C-alpha positions in Angstrom: -0.2 0.2 0.3 2.8 2.7 0.9 4.4 1.9 -2.5 1.1 2.3 -4.0 1.0 6.0 -2.1 4.6 6.5 -3.2 3.6 6.7 -6.8 0.5 8.7 -6.9 2.7 11.2 -5.3 4.3 13.9 -7.6 6.4 16.0 -5.7 7.0 19.6 -6.5 10.0 21.4 -4.8 8.9 24.7 -3.8 8.8 26.4 -0.2 5.3 27.6 0.9 4.6 31.3 0.4 7.4 31.5 -2.5 4.5 31.0 -5.2 1.5 32.8 -6.0 -0.1 30.0 -6.7 -0.4 27.5 -3.5 -1.2 24.2 -5.3 2.3 24.5 -6.4 3.2 23.8 -3.4 0.7 20.3 -2.6 2.0 17.3 -3.8 -0.3 14.7 -5.5 -3.0 13.4 -3.4 -3.0 10.5 -1.1 -6.2 8.4 -1.5 -8.1 6.5 2.0 -5.3 4.4 3.0 -7.3 0.9 2.8 -5.1 -1.1 5.1 -4.5 -0.1 8.6 -7.6 2.2 9.1 -9.9 1.0 12.1 -13.3 2.9 13.1 -12.8 3.3 17.2 -16.3 4.7 17.3 -19.3 5.7 15.6 -23.0 7.0 15.5 -21.5 10.3 17.3 -23.4 13.3 17.3 -21.5 16.3 15.6 -17.6 15.7 17.8 -15.6 18.7 18.0 -12.8 18.3 20.1 -10.7 14.9 21.2 -8.9 14.3 24.4 -7.0 11.0 25.4 -5.7 9.7 28.5 -4.2 6.4 29.0 -6.5 3.8 26.9 -9.7 6.2 27.2 -10.9 9.0 25.2 -13.0 11.9 26.1 -15.0 13.2 23.2 -17.2 16.8 23.1 -20.0 17.0 20.9 -21.7 20.5 20.2 -25.1 19.9 21.9 -23.6 19.2 25.2 -22.6 16.2 25.6 -19.1 14.9 26.6 -18.5 10.7 25.4 -16.1 8.4 27.2 -14.8 5.4 24.7 -12.8 3.0 26.7 -12.5 -0.8 25.8 -14.5 -0.3 22.7 -16.9 0.6 24.9 -19.1 4.2 24.4 -20.8 6.3 27.3 -22.1 9.7 26.4 -22.0 11.8 29.8 -23.8 14.5 30.4 -22.1 17.8 31.4 -23.8 20.5 33.9 -23.5 24.2 33.0 -24.4 27.3 34.5 -26.0 28.7 31.0 -27.3 26.8 28.3 -25.5 25.7 25.6 -26.8 27.6 22.5 -27.5 25.5 19.3 -26.8 28.7 16.6 -24.8 27.8 13.5 -21.4 26.5 14.9 -22.0 27.4 18.3 -22.0 24.7 21.0 -19.8 22.4 23.3 -16.3 23.1 21.4 -12.8 22.9 23.1 -12.1 20.7 25.9 -8.9 19.6 27.4 -8.1 17.6 30.5 -5.9 19.3 33.1 -2.3 18.0 33.1 -3.3 15.8 36.7 -6.7 14.6 35.6 -5.9 11.5 37.0 -6.3 12.3 40.2 -8.3 15.8 40.2 -11.0 14.6 37.6 -10.8 18.4 36.6 -10.8 19.5 32.6 -11.3 23.2 31.0 -14.4 23.6 28.3 -15.5 26.4 25.6 -18.8 26.9 25.4 -21.5 29.5 23.4 -24.3 30.6 25.2 -27.1 32.9 25.1 -27.5 36.1 27.2 -31.0 37.8 26.0 -30.7 38.8 22.8 -26.5 38.4 22.5 -24.6 35.5 22.0 -21.3 34.6 24.1 -18.5 32.4 24.3 -17.0 30.8 27.9 -14.3 29.1 28.8 -14.8 26.9 32.2 -13.5 24.6 34.5 -15.4 21.5 34.7 -15.2 18.7 37.5 -16.2 14.7 36.5 -18.0 13.5 39.8 -20.6 10.3 38.9 -20.2 10.3 35.7 -21.5 13.5 35.5 -19.2 16.9 34.2 -20.2 19.9 36.1 -19.1 23.6 36.1 -17.1 24.4 38.7 -15.6 27.9 38.2 -15.5 30.6 35.6 -12.2 31.6 33.9 -13.4 33.5 31.2 -16.6 35.2 30.3 -18.5 37.1 27.5 -15.8 36.2 24.6 -17.3 37.7 22.0 -19.8 34.8 19.5 -21.7 36.8 17.1 -24.1 34.7 13.9 -20.4 32.4 13.1 -16.6 32.1 13.9 -16.6 31.2 17.5 -13.0 29.4 17.5 -13.2 27.4 20.4 -9.6 25.4 20.7 -8.5 25.2 23.8 -4.9 23.3 24.9 -2.4 23.5 27.6 0.7 24.5 25.9 4.3 23.7 27.3 4.7 27.0 29.2 1.8 25.2 31.3 -0.6 28.4 30.1 -4.2 27.5 29.0 -4.8 29.0 25.2 -8.1 29.6 23.4 -8.4 30.9 19.6 -11.6 33.2 19.8 -13.0 34.0 16.1 -14.1 37.5 15.2 -17.8 36.7 15.7 -18.4 37.6 12.1 -17.3 41.6 13.0 -13.6 41.4 11.3 -12.7 44.9 12.6 -12.9 43.5 15.6 -9.4 41.4 15.3 -7.3 44.3 15.0 -9.1 45.9 18.3 -6.7 45.0 21.5 -9.6 45.8 23.8 -11.7 43.0 22.1 -11.6 39.1 23.2 -12.4 38.5 19.4 -10.0 37.1 16.7 -7.3 36.2 18.9 -5.4 33.3 20.5 -6.0 34.4 24.3 -3.5 32.8 26.6 -4.1 32.6 30.9 -3.1 30.9 34.1 -5.4 27.7 34.5 -7.0 29.6 37.0 -8.0 31.9 34.7 -5.8 34.7 35.8 -3.4 36.8 33.2 0.2 35.5 33.2 2.3 38.3 34.1 4.2 37.8 30.6 1.5 38.3 28.5 2.7 40.5 25.3 -0.2 43.4 26.3 -0.2 44.4 30.0 -3.4 43.2 32.3 -4.9 41.5 28.6 -5.6 37.7 27.5 -4.3 38.8 24.2 -1.5 36.5 22.8 -1.9 37.0 19.7 -4.6 39.1 16.9 -5.9 40.0 13.3 -7.3 36.2 13.2 -10.5 35.6 11.3 -11.8 32.3 12.9 -8.5 29.8 14.2 -9.8 26.5 15.0 -6.0 24.8 16.1 -3.0 25.1 18.0 0.4 22.9 18.1 3.6 23.1 19.5 7.1 21.3 18.9 9.6 19.8 20.8 11.0 23.2 21.0 8.2 25.0 21.7 7.7 26.4 18.4 3.7 27.7 17.9 1.5 27.1 15.1 -2.1 27.6 14.4 -4.7 27.3 11.5 -7.3 29.8 10.7 -10.3 30.4 8.5 -10.2 32.5 5.2 -12.8 34.5 3.9 -14.3 31.9 1.7 -10.5 30.9 0.4 -7.4 31.7 1.6 -7.0 29.8 4.7 -3.9 29.7 6.3 -1.2 27.5 8.9 0.5 30.5 11.0 3.4 30.4 13.0 2.9 32.1 16.4 4.6 34.6 18.1 4.0 36.5 21.2 2.3 39.7 20.5 2.3 39.4 16.6 -0.7 40.6 14.5 -1.9 38.2 11.3 -3.7 40.8 9.4 -6.9 39.9 9.3 -9.1 42.0 8.1 -6.2 43.8 6.5 -4.8 41.1 4.5 -5.3 37.7 4.3 -3.6 34.7 2.2 -0.3 35.7 0.9 -1.1 39.5 0.8 1.7 41.2 3.0 1.8 44.3 4.8 4.3 45.8 7.3 3.7 45.5 11.3 1.6 42.6 9.7 2.3 38.4 9.6 1.5 36.2 6.3 1.5 32.7 6.7 3.6 30.0 6.1 1.0 27.5 4.3 -2.1 29.4 2.7 -4.9 27.8 0.3 -4.9 30.6 -2.0 -7.7 32.4 -3.1 -9.3 29.7 -5.6 -9.5 26.9 -3.2 -10.0 26.0 0.9 -9.5 23.7 3.5 -11.3 25.0 6.4 -8.9 23.9 8.4 -9.2 22.7 12.2 -7.7 21.1 14.7 -4.1 20.4 14.3 -1.0 18.1 16.1 2.3 17.5 14.6 5.1 14.6 14.6 8.7 14.7 13.5 8.6 17.7 11.5 5.1 17.7 9.9 2.0 19.4 11.1 -0.8 17.1 10.5 -4.4 19.2 10.3 -8.1 18.5 10.1 -9.6 20.1 7.2 -13.4 20.5 7.0 -14.5 22.1 3.5 -11.1 20.6 2.2 -12.8 16.7 3.8 -8.9 15.1 4.9 -6.3 15.4 7.0 -3.4 17.5 5.5 0.3 16.8 5.9 2.2 20.4 6.0 5.7 19.1 6.3 8.2 22.1 7.6 11.2 21.4 6.0 10.5 21.1 2.7 7.4 23.5 2.2 5.2 20.9 0.8 1.6 19.6 1.9 -0.5 16.4 0.8 -3.3 15.3 1.6 -3.2 11.8 3.6 -6.6 11.4 4.6 -9.6 11.2 2.3 -12.8 9.8 1.9 -14.3 10.2 5.2 -16.0 13.2 4.6 -15.4 16.7 6.7 -12.5 16.2 9.8 -12.9 18.3 12.4 -9.8 17.5 15.2 -7.0 15.4 15.1 -4.7 14.3 18.3 -1.4 12.1 17.7 -0.7 9.5 20.6 2.4 6.5 20.2 2.9 7.1 16.6 -1.1 6.9 15.9 -3.5 9.7 14.2 -6.8 9.4 15.5 -9.5 11.8 14.1 -12.9 12.6 14.1 -15.4 13.4 11.3 -17.9 15.9 11.2 -20.4 15.0 8.5 -23.6 15.5 11.0 -23.1 18.9 11.3 -25.7 20.2 8.9 -22.9 20.7 6.1 -21.2 17.4 5.3 -23.1 14.0 3.6 -23.5 11.8 6.3 -22.1 8.2 5.5 -23.4 5.2 7.6 -23.0 5.6 11.4 -21.6 8.8 11.0 -19.4 10.5 12.8 -16.9 8.5 13.2 -13.4 8.2 15.9 -10.9 6.8 13.7 -7.8 5.4 14.2 -4.5 4.9 11.9 -0.5 4.0 12.5 1.4 7.5 11.3 3.6 4.2 9.3 0.7 3.6 7.1 0.9 7.4 5.8 4.7 7.3 4.6 
């Protein structure tokens, strides 16, 4: 199978961002590997985030559940929140990350959308698991802009043990450049919700700004941070993230450049879209879930090339790499996909199958 995939891949030797056509950086598309792909769970309801602790998975579903998957058994656990989860488009129970000491503390962090009168917001909370029920224990950050679309929603704990969150522009592009707004930003906080002393802007949760709808974050072993971001119909981005930097939206997008603003390492360009979401990394390559792209994309940071390593399963919302295995969830039941039998699903494949 690996030989077949290798024969299908045509490599173009360009570095991302150096060509006006991003497809010049794209290797030939790989088909869905027929060997080694395993379905761990199915009949999921619009899953959004994957977390894995030893042999147990926890997935959020946008409707407001957390799904526990252990030894092939699927248990849909209820979540008791202080605010009712919004059912608006793209909204719901989104980002989720287990506390590093989860096995002892039963604590986790979640990002969800709620309605307050005629307004809609996102908030970041601490959850505690007790008697198979997750309960909101503490509010860390409230009234993150929400709007009609573009909620952001990814949560990750970085190598510095800080909690990071992606926040979309809430369909109001101008707030992405406003440092007084939490929208259109990557946010950074201590795990108790306080502002770290070394954040780039004084008394501010803002870590980077000028984002449209970022939905993925990952760090290399050396601490280098990357994020994925939805562009405006096209011009999706993979960015190298540095504290205090301006990533341009809505002033520039895609391969456009302007002084004082950072252009992406990779972009889908003006004529195509990935709608990138969750991401992870392994041995100098980024693995990114693609929704409209209907794939898992692999970005090679050394060569500047990218390719599809998974296709044929529909929309993909999140990925996670553990023990040399790639785990990912389809997202075909979100109203924008074409559900296959028993969608949505949690998949597993060995990274060696993708060589």
